[in-house]
Every structure is written in structure tokens, then in C-alpha cells.
C-alpha positions in Angstrom: 0.0 0.1 0.0 1.8 3.0 -0.7 2.2 6.2 1.7 -0.5 9.0 1.8 1.2 12.5 2.3 -0.4 12.5 6.2 1.7 9.5 6.5 4.8 10.8 5.0 4.7 14.5 6.5 6.5 13.8 10.0 9.5 11.8 8.1 10.2 15.0 5.6 9.9 17.1 8.5 12.4 15.5 10.5 14.7 15.3 7.6 14.5 19.4 7.0 14.9 20.0 10.8 18.0 17.8 10.5 19.2 19.4 7.8 18.6 22.9 9.4 20.8 21.9 12.3 23.6 21.1 10.3 24.0 24.2 8.5 23.2 25.9 11.5 26.0 23.9 12.9 28.3 25.0 9.7 27.3 28.3 10.3 29.0 28.5 14.0 31.7 26.6 13.4 32.8 28.9 10.6 31.9 32.0 12.7 34.5 30.6 15.5 37.1 30.9 12.9 38.9 33.2 11.5 42.7 33.4 9.7 45.8 35.6 10.3 48.2 35.2 7.6 52.1 36.2 8.5 55.9 36.1 7.6 58.0 36.2 10.3 61.3 34.8 9.0 61.6 31.6 9.2 58.2 30.0 9.3 59.4 26.9 12.3 59.8 29.6 14.7 56.2 30.9 13.7 54.5 28.5 13.7 55.8 27.4 17.3 55.3 30.4 18.8 51.7 30.7 17.6 50.8 27.6 18.4 51.4 28.2 22.3 48.4 30.7 22.0 45.2 29.9 23.6 42.4 30.4 20.9 44.6 29.7 17.7 43.2 26.2 16.5 45.9 25.6 14.2 48.8 27.1 12.1 50.4 25.7 8.7 53.7 26.4 7.6 53.7 27.7 3.9 54.5 30.7 1.1 52.3 33.6 0.1 53.0 36.7 -2.0 54.9 35.4 -5.0 54.1 35.2 -8.5 54.3 31.4 -9.2 51.3 28.8 -9.0 52.1 26.1 -5.8 55.8 26.4 -5.8 58.1 24.3 -4.1 60.8 25.4 -0.7 63.3 25.1 -2.8 62.1 27.3 -5.9 61.1 29.8 -3.1 64.5 30.3 -0.5 66.3 30.1 -4.5 64.4 33.6 -5.1 62.6 34.9 -8.0 59.4 33.4 -7.2 58.4 36.9 -4.9 56.9 34.1 -2.1 57.5 35.0 2.1 58.4 32.1 4.3 54.6 32.4 6.2 52.0 30.5 8.2 48.4 30.3 8.2 47.2 30.4 11.5 43.6 29.8 12.0 42.2 30.8 15.3 39.1 31.2 17.5 38.1 35.1 17.4 35.8 34.3 21.1 39.0 33.3 22.7 41.5 35.3 21.3 41.3 39.3 18.7 42.7 39.8 15.5 44.3 42.9 17.8 46.2 40.4 20.1 47.4 38.5 17.5 49.0 41.6 15.7 50.6 42.8 18.7 51.9 39.3 19.9 53.6 38.7 16.1 55.5 42.4 16.2 56.6 41.2 19.6 57.8 37.8 18.2 60.0 39.6 15.4 62.5 41.9 14.7 60.2 44.7 12.4 63.1 46.8 12.1 65.0 44.7 10.1 64.0 44.9 6.2 66.9 42.5 4.9 65.1 39.4 6.2 65.0 38.0 10.1 67.9 37.3 12.6 70.2 34.7 10.7 68.0 33.9 7.9 68.6 36.8 5.3 67.3 37.8 1.8 63.6 38.8 0.5 62.4 35.0 1.5 62.7 35.9 5.1 61.0 39.7 5.8 58.2 39.9 7.7 54.8 41.1 6.4 51.1 40.5 7.5 48.8 39.4 4.5 45.0 41.4 4.9 42.0 40.3 3.4 40.0 43.8 3.9 40.3 47.0 5.0 39.2 46.5 8.5 41.6 44.5 9.0 44.2 46.5 7.1 43.0 49.1 9.5 44.1 46.9 13.1 47.0 46.2 11.6 48.2 49.8 10.9 47.2 51.0 13.7 49.7 47.9 15.4 52.0 48.7 13.5 52.0 52.2 14.5 51.6 50.8 18.3 54.8 48.5 17.9 56.7 51.8 16.2 55.8 54.0 18.8 56.8 51.1 21.6 60.2 50.6 20.0 61.0 54.7 19.2 62.5 52.6 15.6 60.9 52.8 12.1 58.8 50.0 11.4 59.6 48.1 8.3 56.9 44.9 8.2 55.1 45.4 5.1 51.3 45.1 4.9 50.3 43.5 2.0 47.0 42.5 0.1 46.5 38.6 1.0 46.7 36.3 -1.8 47.1 32.5 -2.1 49.0 30.5 0.6 50.7 27.6 -0.3 50.8 24.5 2.0 54.6 24.0 2.4 55.4 19.8 2.6 55.0 17.8 5.3 58.5 17.7 6.1 58.0 21.5 7.5 54.6 20.9 9.7 55.2 21.1 13.2 58.9 20.5 13.0 59.4 22.0 16.5 58.0 19.3 18.1 58.9 16.1 15.2 60.5 13.1 16.6 62.2 11.8 13.5 65.8 11.5 12.9 67.4 14.4 11.4 71.6 13.7 10.4 72.7 17.3 11.3 76.2 18.8 12.0 75.4 17.7 15.3 74.9 14.1 14.0 71.6 12.5 14.2 68.9 14.1 16.1 65.3 14.3 16.5 64.2 17.4 14.5 63.0 18.7 17.8 66.0 19.0 18.9 67.6 20.4 15.6 65.0 23.1 15.8 65.7 24.2 19.2 69.3 24.6 18.5 68.9 26.1 14.9 66.4 28.5 16.7 69.4 29.5 19.6 71.7 29.3 17.1 70.2 32.1 14.7 70.0 34.3 17.7 65.8 34.9 17.3 65.1 34.8 21.1 68.1 36.8 21.8 67.5 39.6 19.3 63.8 39.6 19.9 64.6 40.1 23.9 67.2 42.9 22.9 64.0 44.9 21.5 61.3 44.2 23.6 62.4 42.9 26.6 59.7 41.5 28.9 57.3 42.5 27.0 58.4 39.4 24.3 55.6 37.1 24.7 57.2 33.8 23.8 61.1 34.2 24.7 60.3 31.8 28.0 58.8 29.3 26.1 62.3 28.2 24.4 
């Protein structure tokens, strides 16, 4: 016996309610996530710093700001692609604001250096903030002015339009906490230990402390 409309109506209503709930859930999740794309020298270090921030969901190492589609790491560091080593930070704006992330970023880099960062020299390692719209550009400009006033030195960190972000290979993701063994000039050690030796040898935390003193947010973590 075929079903009548009256018989199928409750079933159809249940489906409609389920679909509506799913859509509301997806919109809610989208509202709880935003992205913040920055270049701060070595992307391993930026990733390590910002993954420790409460409210940050993930930090992904990659490249942005260039002219070559989906470049390899070797292409970027060789030069000529125009890309920056960058990190795409996904965060929950209910837990940490865009303005807070901007202030943390400026205090985790040397924003007065236009030739790279620390021991990493060249255009690939310049600092920049990539903004998707005028509202976030204004916030970035305000943070830059505040950083300049705090340091009393010219800030050279660029504020650029957001462009395609290309994720770096798996070798570079979460490098600072990987236990895989790599061969270095110190012998075979884990990536995590290699990262710590690199960061110390590069003088990143030493220079940040010279600039920002007790306002440096991540130095004590390394």
C-alpha cells in the first residue's frame, strides 16, 4: 500500500529539521574560525610560537605573496618567485582577537629589519602581514604604529593584500615537535632538538629580548 502525504509528512519534517540543524552547526563553526597570515622569518619558529597561544586552532607553514603557483620549498629559497615564508594561523575569535594576535606577532619578530630575520637573510625571510580587507588593514596599521611608538624605531614590516597561500610539504609542518631523526652537523638528532639548536644558533630569542625585553611573549617558552 503506498504511503499517503499525511503518513510521510512527519518523516519529511524530521529530515528538514536535521538539515537545518546541520546548516546552523556549519555556520556556527565558520563564525568561530578566522585566519591570520603572517611572515616572520623562519616559518618553523612562527608556527611554534603561535601554536602555544590559547585560542589558536592551528598554524600551518607555507608560502604566500609570490607569482609562482604552488611553489616548492627549493624554488622559494632559491629566490625569484616573490614568495615569503609564511604561516596561516587559524583561530577562534571568541578566545583570542585579531588585535591580540597582531600585537603578539610584532613582539615575536624584529620589525625593524628589512633584510630578513636574524640569521636568515634575503627577501624570502622579510616580515609582513597579509590582510583580506580594509578593516583588518586598519587594525594592522594601528598595531604597526603602536609597535613603532613602543620601540622608537621605524617599522618596516609590510602590510600586504592577502593572496594565495600554499602549504609547505609535510617535512616542514610542526617541525619543532617532531621526533623523527635527521642528520645534522651535531650528528643524528630529532627534528625537535635540531629546531631548538637552530633557533638558539640563529639568535632569534636573543634579538627579540634586546628589542622587546619583558614584552617578548614567546622567549620564555624556548
